[in-house]
Structures are given as C-alpha cells and as structure tokens.
N, C-alpha and C positions, 0 to 999 in steps of 0.2 A: 504494500500500500504505500502511499506516501502518507506519513504520519506526522501529526503535530503533537509534540509532547510538552507537558508543562513542568516547569521546575521553579522552585521557590525564588531563586535569585533573579529570575527574569523570564523563564520560559517554560512552555510545555512542548510536546512534540505531536506530530501527526502521523498517520499511516497512510500510505498509498502511493499510487502512480509514479512509476518511473524508476525509482530507486528503491523503494522499499522503505522500510520502517520509519522514519520519523522526520517530520518537518516541524520546526518549533516556532511558535509565535511568541512574542514577548508578553509576559504577564506581570502583575504586581508582585512585589517581593513578600516573603513570609514575615510574619510578626516575630519580633524578637522574643517576648515572653510567650509562653504557651497560653493560648486563650481558648475559650469555649463558646465562641459566638454562635448563637442559634441560627439555623438556616430556616428557610420557609418549609412548612410541613410540621414535623414533630416539635412541639414547644420544648425548649431547653436542650435540643439535640446538640451533642458535642462533636464538632467536626474534627477536632484535633485529639488524637488518642495519646501519643507519646513522641518523644524525640530522643535520638541517640546518635552517636558518631556524627556523620554529615547528613543524617536522614530524619525525616519526620513522617509519622504514620497518621493518616487521615481516615475519615469515614465519609461516605456519600449516601444520600437518601435516594429513594426511587419514587418520586412523587407521581401520582396518577396510576400506580400499580393496582390499587384497590378498585379502580373504576374499569379495569379491563374485564373482558368476559372470562368465564372459567376456562374456556378452551384456549384463549390466548395465554392465560397464566400457566396452563398445563404445557403449552408449547415452549414457553420461556423456561420452565423447569427442566424439560428434556434437553433443550439446547444448552442450558447451564451445566447439566451433568455431563454432556458431551464435551463441553469446553474444559471442565476440570479433569476429565479422564485423560487428557493429554499433558497434564502438568509435568509428569516425569520426563517427557520428551525434551523440553527446553533445558532442563538440567544436563541431560546427557549431551545435547547438541553443544552446549556452551563449553564443556570440558569433559573428557573421558572419565575422570574420577569423581565428578561432582555428586553423583547419586550416592556413592559410598561415603563421601564426606558428610553429606546432609543426613544420611541415615544414622551415622555415628553420632552426630550432634543431637539429632532427635532423641536417640537412646540415652544420651548423657544428660539431657535437659533436667529431668527430675532430680538426679543426683547433684547436679550443679546448683539447682535451686535450693536444695537442702544445705549446701555449703554457704549460702548467703547468710545463714543464721549462725555460722561459726566465725567469731571475730577474726581468728587468725587466717581464715580462708576467704573471707567476704570480698576482699578486693580482687583476688584472682577469679572468684566466681562471677563478679560483675563484668569483668573483662571478657570472660568466655561467653557470657550471656549476650553481650553486645556483638561479639563476633558471630555467634549463631544467628542472631537477628539479621546481621548484614548478609550472611549467606542466603537466608530465606528471601531477603529483599532483592538480591541480585541474581537469584536463581543460580547460585554457584559461588565460587571463591574469587571471582573477578568482579570488579566494580561494574555495576550495570551501565554506567555512562562512559567512564574513561577506559574501561575494559582492563585496567591494570589490576594485578593481584593485590588484595589487601590481606594483612596478617593479623592474627590474634595478638592482643597486648598481654595476655596471660602467658605464663611460662609453659614450655613444652613438658616440664616435669609435672606441673599441676594437671595438665591434660592427660598425661600418661597415668597419673594416679586415679583419675576418674575412670579411665578405660579399664584399668585392672580391677577396680571396685565394681564394675558393671557386670550384670549377668551375661556371660558370653552368648547366650541365646538371643539377646537383644541386639548384638553387634553384627554388622554386615561382614562376617568372616567368610572367606572362601573355604571350599571343602578341604579339610585337613589342615587348615591354617591355625596356628597358635596365636594367642593374644600378643605374644612378644613379636612374632613375625608381622602380625597385623600392624602393630605400633611402628616397627622399623620401616614398614612400607609407607604408612600414612603420614607419619610425622613430618618428613620433608615436604610432602605435598601441601601440607597446611602451613608449616612454619618457615620453610626455606624460601627466601625471596627470589632466588635464582632458578627455582623450579617453576616452569610455566609462568613467567613474569607478566605476560600480556595475552589476553584472549584474542584480540584483533590488532595486529600490527599494521600500520599504514605508513611506516617510515620509508621515504624514497630511497632507493638503492639497496634495499634489503630483499631477501626472499620472503615474501609476505606469508607464505604457508609454513615454512619450517620455523619461522619466528613467531607464529601465532599458536595459541593453545587450543583454539576452537577444535571441536571434534568433527568438523565437516570434512577434514582430510586426515589421512594417516599414511606416513611413509611416502608422500608425494610432494615433489617440489613445485614451485610456481611455474617453472618452465614446462614441466611434464603436464600439469593441469591445463595450461593454456594450449599446448600442442594437442592434447586429447580433444578439446572442444573445437579447435580450429578445423579438425577433420570432419566434425559433425555439422557445423553451422554453415548454412547457405545464406550469405548476406543478401542475395537477390530474392529470397523467399519473402513474399508479402505478409505471410502469416507465420512468423518464426516461433518455433517451440521454445519454451523457457528451459533450455537444457540445464540440467544440474539442480533444478529447483528442489527436488524431493529425493535426494540421494546423498550418500557419503562416498567420497572418492578415495579409493585405497588401491592396494596392489595385491594381485593374486598370481603367484608363479612368476613374479617379476614384471607382469603387465599391469598397466593402470586399468582399473575397473570400477564400476559403480555398484554400490549396495543400495538398492531402491527402498524407500520407506513405504511400505504397503501392508495390507492385512496378511500377506504371505511372505513378507520380507523383513527388513530391519524395522524395529518398533512395532511388530505385529501385535503383541499383547495390548499395548495402549491403543493402537488404531482399531482393533476389533472392539474394544470397549467404547471408543468414540462412535463407531458405526452402530453399535447396539442402541445408543441413545438417539442417534440421528434417525434410526429406524422407527423409534417411538415417535419422534417429531413428525415424520412423514404422515403418520396416521391422524395428526391433528393440525396439519398445515392449513394456513388460512386461504390460500389461493392455489389454483392448478399450477401456476408458474412457480410458486414456492415449493410445492410438492415435487415438481419436476427437477428443480435445481437441487433440492436435497437428495433426490435419487441419483443425480449426476455426481454429486460430491461423494456419496457412498461408493459409487462405481469407481471413481478416481482412487479412493482409499483402497478399494479391493484390488485394483489392477496396477496402480502406480503409474498409469499412462498419462503423460503430460498433455496429450491431445485431448483426453477426456477432461483434464483440468481446464483447458481452454473452453471446452463445451460448457462446463459447469459455470465458469465466469460469465459467459455470454448469457446463459439462462438466468443467472443471479442478477445481472444488470437489468434484465427485462422485468424482474419481479418488483414492481413499484407500487402495486396496489395493497400489498400486505402491510399491516401496521407493525407487526413483529419482524425483526430482521436479525441477521447474525453475520459474523465473520468467523470462519473456522478453516484452518489449514496451514500450509507452509507458505507464508505470505511475504515477509520482509527479509531482505538480503543484507542488512547492515552488519550482521554477525559474520559474514563471509568477507574476508579481505579482498576477494576477487569479484564479489557481487553475483555469484551464481546461486548458492544454496540459501534456502529460506528457513527462518526460525518458525517453530510452531506457535500459533497464537489464536485467541478467540475473543470476540467481543459480542455479547448478547444484549439486545436492546429492543425498544419500541419507539415509535415516532412520537415526538412532542408536537402535537398538531398546531398549537398557537405559536410556539417559538420558531417553527419552520418557515413562517411567512417571510422573514428577512432573508434567509439563505436561499429560499426558493426563488425569490425575486432576482437574485444575482444569477442563479442558474438559467433563468428564462432569457437573460440578456447575454448569454455567453458568446453568441455570434457577434453582437455589437462590440464586445470587448476585443474579440479576435480581429475584427475588421479594423479597429482603431488603434491597434497595438503599434508601437514604434519599431517592431521587428521588420525585417525585409519582407516584401510581398511574397516572394517565393517560399518563405518559411511559414506562411500563414495557412491555416486550414480553410479551405473554401467552404466547408460545411461542418460546423461543430454539432455533433449529434448526441442525443440521448443523455444529457447530463441530468441526473436526478440528485437534487440537493435537499437536505433536511436536517433538522436538529433532532437528535435522539436522546432518549433517557436510557442510560446504561443500567443493566440488571446484573450482569456478571462479566468478569474479565479473567483471562487465564493465559498461561504460557508467557510469551514475550510481552504481552499487554498488561501484566500484573507482577508485582504490586504497583510498579511504575507504569503509568498509562498514557496513551495518546490523548489529545483533546480534539483531534480532527482526523478524518479518514477520507482518502480518495482512492478508490479501487475500481477495476482491477489494475495491476501494474503493467500489463502487456500493452505497449503503445498501440499496436494494431487493433486490439479489441476496443480500446477507448476511441480510436478514430472511426472505426466501422460500426460499433454497437453502443458506444457511450460509456458512462461511468457513474458511480454513486459517490457523492461527496456529502460528508456529514460533519456536524459539530456535536461533540459529546456534551450536551447541555448541562446535565446534572453534575458531571465531573468538573466542568468549568466553574459552575456555581460553588462547588465545594472548595476549589482552589481559591476563588475570590474571597470567600468567607474566611478561610484560614490565613490568607495573606494580607488581610486588611490591616492598615496601621503598622507596617513593618519597620518604619524608620529609614528605609532605603531612599525614599525621595529626599528626605531632609539631609541625608549624608551625601548623596551623589548628584543632586540637582542644585544649581546655583541660583537661578532666578525664581522670583515669586510667581511670575506669570506661568512659567513652565510647570511649577508644582501645582498651581491651581488647575491648570489645563489637564494635568495627569489625573488629579483626583476627580475631576468632573467627567472627563471623557475617556480615561484610560481603559476602563473595562469594556466599553463599547468598541473602542479602537482595536483592542486585542481580539475581540470576537470577530470583527470585520476582517481583520488581517487573516485570521484562521479561515474564515469563510472563503475569502477571495484566493488565498493560497491554494486551498483544496479545490474549489469549484472551477475557477478560471485559470489558476496558475498551472497546475499539473495537466489540465486538459488542453492547454494552449500549444500552439506551434506544431510542426511536423518534421520528421526526419526525412532527408532527401532519399529518393529511391536508390536502393543498392548500397546504402551506407552501412546498414547493420544497426543492431541495438546498442544502447549506450554502454552496457557492460562489456561489449566487444570493442567498441571504439575508444571510450574514455576510461575504461578499466577501473582501477582503484579510485579514481577521482570522480566517477560517475555520480555517486550518491550526493556528495557535497555540491557538485555543479547543478544537479537537478533541483536540490532544495533551494539553492541560491536563485535559480531561474524562477521557481514558483514564488519565492519571497518577493522578487523584483516585480513580477506581474502585480502582486497585491500592493506593493509600495507605490508603483507608478500610478495606479488607478485610484488610490485612496482619496486624493484631493479632487478628483474629477467631478464636475457638476452633475454628471450622469447619476451618481449615487444619491444626490439630493433629489433629483427628478424622480428617481425610483422610490423615494421615501424611506430609504434605509439609514440615512444620516440626516441630522438637522442641517439647515442652510448654513453656509459658511464653511471654513476649512479647519476649524479647531480640532476636529476628530483626527484628521490626517496629520496635523501638527503634533498631536499627542503621540501618535504612533511613530512618526519620524523621530521625535525626541527619544522615545523609549527604545526604538530599534538601534539607533546609533549609540546611545548610552550603554546598551547591553553589548553590542558588538565591539565597542572600543574599550569599555571599562569593566562592567559588572560581571560579564561571563568569565572573566579571569579568576573570579573567586572559586571556580570549579577546578582550577589547576593547582598543583603543588609547585613550589619554587623550583625552577630549572626545567620544568616540563614544557614541551611544545604542544601545539594544538593538533589533535589527531581525530577526534570525533567529528563525524560528517557535518552535523548541524552547527557545531561551534566553528568549524572551518568556513561553512557557508556564511554565517553572520559576520565573522571577522573579515572575510573576503569583501563582502559588500560594503561594510562600514569603512574599512581601511582604504578601499579603492576610491570611494567618493571623497574621503578625507584627503587623499593624495591628489586626485584630479581637481579638487576644488580648492587646493591650497593657494593658488595664485590670487584668486579674488576672495579668498576666505569664505567660501560658501559654508564650509564647516571648519571649525578649529578646536583644538584642545587648549583650554585656558588653565593657568596655574594661579590659584587664589589661596593665600594663607597656607601654602605648601600642599594644597589639594588640587588634583586635576579634575576638570569638568569639561563636558562637551557643550559647545555652543553652535547652534545653527543660525547663520546670519541671513540666509536667503532660502526659504522653503521652496520657492519657485525654481531657483537654479538647482537645488538639490533634486527636485523631481526630474529635471532635465538630465541630471547625471544618472539617476536610476534608469531612465529610459535608454541612455546610451549603453549602460552596462547590460541591460536586458537584451538589447539588440545584438550585442556581441555574444552574450551567453547563449542566445538562441542559435546564432550562427555556429558556434562551437558544437552545440548539440545536433543541429540539423546536418552539419557537414562531417561530424565525427572528428573534429580537430583536436587530437590528443595533445599535441605540443602546446597549443594555446591554452587549453584547459589546465594542463599541468602547470604552466607558467603562472596563471592567475592564482591557483591554489597555493603554490609554493612561495610566490611573492607576497601575497596578502593574507593568506589563511593559515599559516603554520607557526611562524616564529612569534616570540613574545618578548617585549621589552622588559628586562628583569627589574629595572628601577621602577617603572610604572606598576608592574605586577606586585612588587613588594609593598608599594604604597596602597594599592587597592585591597590587598589582603589585610593590611593593618587596619584600614578603615572599616572593612567588613567585619573583622573579628569583634569589634566593639558592639556590634548589633546582636550578637549571639543568635544568628539565624542558621538553620539547617538548609543548605542549598538544594537538597533533593527531597522529593515528597512522593509518597505512594499510599495505597489504600488497603484497608481491610475490606473484604467483599461482603455484601449482604448475604443472608442465609435464606434459602427458599425451602419451605417445608410443605410437602403435599398433604392435604387432608383427604383421607380415603374412607370410602364406605362400600362394603361388599366388594373389595378389591379394585374399585374404580376411584380415580382422583376426582373429587368433587370441587376442590378449591386449592389454592396455594397461598400460603402466608409468607410475607417477607418480614424478617427481623434484622437487626443491625448489631452484630457482635462488636465488642469494643476491646478485645484482647488479641493483639497481633500474634503473640506466641501461641496462644491456645488455638487460633485458627490454623496456623502453619502446622502445628502438630496433628490436628484433626485431618487436614488435607493429606499429610504424609501417611497417615494410617488408611484413610478411606480411599485415596486415589493412588495407591501403590500399584501401578500397572506394569512396571518394567523391572527386569532383574538389574543387579548392580552394574553389569557390563552388557553391552548390546552389540 
C-alpha cells in the first residue's frame, strides 16, 4: 500500500500505492506529561495507557460499532480473527529468530514480574520488562522504525537466571536441546550488538541483503537476487506480476530458489488459519463483489499464485458498495531492502459515512488535479479511473499494521491495476482522532516555533491541514502520473530508492495543491490559505528539524519516509536560499524554520514534483539516487545535537502504537447473535493473550 503512519514527534504513516508501506503526514506532537483526555464516545475514556523507552501505548475507540447490523458485526469479527491469525508471520519475516525470542520473553514474563517485588532485583526486572514490551511493539528485536537492533538494559546474567528458574516446558527449546545450550545460542542474539545489527540496511555501496537481518532472504547476495529476477521480469509487459511479493529467496543445491508463502508452502499453518476465518467471512459478506474478492484472496493463499493476487486486487477495488472493508495479505515492501517481498498485515474497518464526505470530494476531482499538475504532459494520465476515497473506522489491526499503525491507505500497489481499474484511498479516522487527543498540548510548538502567528495558525488549522495532507497524499498523490511504456516498475528501475522517491512524489502532489483555490471551491477548506500555510510550516519544520529526534547521534537517515521528508525540505531550502524563500534562523542559540514566501515555496514544490515524476516515469536511477543521497541521508551533527537537547526537555515519546479493541461474539444455539466491543487497557496482558491464542507457527519456518 502506500501508507501514512503517525508518530508523536510529527508524523504518522500511510499504506499503499507504489512502494508499499508507509507514507507519513505531519501530525501534532505528543504531550509531555501522560494525560487522559477523553475522546468522543465513552465518557472518561483514557487514550493514553503507558509510556516506556521511546514508545507510548494508546487506545482507540470504535464509534458507531453498536449501530451496525448483527451481520456486519459478525463479518468484522471473522475478519479480525483472520487478521490476528497471521500475527506470527510478521515476527518470522522480520528476523529468523524472532519467534523464539518472543516466546522466551513471554514465558519469562510472570517470573520477571515477581522479581519486581524483590528490592535487590527490581531494577533488573524493570529493564527486562521494558525490553519485552519493545519486542512486542516492534514485532521483533529490531526497532520498528529505524530497523536497528535494540538491546536489553538488564544484564545477561539476570536473564540467564530467569531462564534457568523457568519450567523448561514453557521455553521454546529445540528437540534434545538443554537449557544451557539454549542460553548459549540465544544470549548473543539478544545481547550482542554485532549480531544482526540492522533489519533493513539501505546504506549505499553495501550488499543490502547480506547486511540486513530480514528473513526475506537467506544465503543470497544482492547481486544473485537481482540476477534471479532480471531473468523473470519482462519490462514490456503491460500487466507485470509482482515477482517476489509472497516468497522467501534462498538457495537449494547451490541454486537460488523461492519458498512461496501459501497454504501448502512456507507459513502454511498460519495461512490455513487465516483462510478458515476468511471462509467464515464469505458466508456473511455484504455484497456479491465482496464475497467474490474474499474467495479470490483465499484462492491466492491456497495457491500462492501472484496472478490470482492481481485478480483479487482488481475485485477488491471494485467492491465499493460494502460498508465493511479489510486489508489482508502480503502488502508493503518496506521491510525488503530491494523492495520485492511484502510484510504480512491486516486492517479491518467500516466506512464512516459522515466523515467520508471530505475525502470523497477530493477523489471525485482526481482528473482535474491530474490535468492541472505541473508535471510534463507526457507523464500525465489521460484518464484517472476508479478512485474510491473514504474515511474508515478501524476495528482491528495486525501484522505490520500493529501496534504501530498507518493513518492512511492507498491500494493496490500495482501501478497497472491502479491505472486500469482504480484504487481505494482511505483515512483511518478513529486512529487519527486518537493520535490528536493524545498529542494535544505537547509543548512542541512552543519549543520549535518562533512566531506567534505560526503557533496560532498551527493550533487553529493544524489538525485539518494534517488530515488534508493525508487525504491528498493517498487519493491524488499515489494515483497520479504514469510510467513510460517499457520502462518497468519502480522497484526494477529505482531499486532501493524507490520507496523514498514514491513517498516524496505523493507528498509533493499534496503540498502543491494545498493552497489551490480549487479546495475552497470544493468546500473542503475554508476560504483563504491559512490551512496550506499551517501544513507548509509543519512539513518543513519536521523535515528540517523535529524528525531528527528519531535518530541517535552519529546516525544517518535510512528510513524511507524520513528520507522523503528530508529530501523535500532540504531541496527547497537549498533552491530557495538565494531569495530566502525558506531559511533557518538562529535565535537565542535555537534554530527555527522561517518561510518568507509561501507562494514561491509552492512554486518550488511544483518544480521538484515535476522532476520527481520524470524520474519515476523514465526510471532515472542516477537522478533519483543523487536526490536521495544529496538531500535525504546525511545529518548535520551540530544541529542534531541541538534538536535532541531541546526535545529531551519535553519528555515526549517519539513513537506511538495501540492496544487493539476486543471483539466478543454473543452466541445462542451455536449461532452468533451479536458482537460486543470492549477496550483492554493493559498492553502486556494483550500481547501475552495474543501469543497464546494466535500461536500458529513453529519457532522456525
């Protein structure tokens, strides 16, 4: 998908179109103190559950669920069970040993909790508890965003003591393995920083596969993988298969081969459980189109045939009448340094009828936006078809979409399907609301904004500006432009830079059009351009300053969305330096961003968009690489140190994720009569429950 994700210090991400997993719009920053601001719906509902390390755990409500029909609720329950049944897959995809690590930590949890009451052990126990929660949050031992390995702050000896005190039957021991051998094997995986240091490496000049810990490849070099697919891919094919999307690339007898993820292949136990619940969903599908698309998805899981996957996506796009909707499958390729293989994820939702009016209005005018784009005429689509845009209410998220979630989705990712059959673009309304409630009054504006006018504008229009950016990024950003015939897909032409370049392109479409009078004419913004100014302020402030809070001293920028924002912000800063369109100011030893001409800035966004679309349409790898490496990677260490020091005073966790709602079916005589939704408030309790209930895979696959 191209995804937009939200994060406390400035952004969320989105899923969908073109590169996969996430595109992120700027959002307000998190509150420094933990608050319990009520949201609409349940009086006194606490959005914020807890905060630890660099993470904060939130809760979201599902307004309107009680008004759905019993059949719709039943469908949502079945789809939610299907979503959670694939939870083990994302752990295994992220790193070969993740399931074994997680199951060890799950087994040790009660023993470690008991040690919290022992004064001599309490500090060590707290540190292991935080590490365990971080593994749950990141679906493995690598940071969910930076993909760098994080380490426990407790001692290896404390960990070993708990393992030896545990009942061996509760530990994930291999057949015939002793506890001592188990510890000797697992300890460096958890505690040694040189073992699997990075899940996804994007450093130029390195072999991106042998230096990445992702479990998408094993014993295969980057050169071998690229050669393997070069033989398969026909760049002249107008309907290219998404080769590699649902398989692990490994070697057998010295030859490179694929292990396909299907009901009869790799991940079969989990996939069969997903299919079981999808089969239940078929029986209560809302529309014939939805029933057909569910059937195609099951067929894809059964066969592992990527042609069937394309058929499923075409059918799924056409299902616009059903109120209940879902994303389920191997979707986003951000976890693959080469952009071929997709992570498992699922989002289950229903349409917010009232809130959809804004985003649907944008979708209806997609052709106008395409026709009036500053990109070259030969790169424009002559006919933008089938964009379905809506705001959804999320009911359940799983896999790569949880606990950290997108706030926007545009799917399918296949360019030719979007061009010929259309796409679905959504804003995750209740997720955005939860973020906004949790992030109100953070102190970020006071710390990083110099002018009173800019602060007032952000407080008045920031939330609307962020939602509009997400809407336009997803609806018209990813759906815009076309690749020249015979050029090939972006993962073939732009390679490891494809994701960052695609997200920048979609962001630029949104940024270029935000000030346009067309939006006021459509009724989606008030007259005047203060909404656009609020987003311009926020976007550059984030790209130039506040997103640096996500990096440790000495690190470069590697994550695709951070590269995207840095590229755009630093490019306009450099190109507008002569007439000071944008400048960095130093006041009282603090750096601020000042925009001196919003009109000229819009012109620069248009220029960069034109070039970004040319790179995409023509497959200009050299130009794309130059943009990313020049503007999107390096970090000024002096500025970085300053930003980190200012941010530390606010006591904000820069990343946020969610506890999922709980759906409980009410049965009578073996038939579901209704489904109740409740809201758990203990992250650890939910993670342990999920580990027990949705254990669908062995330790190694």
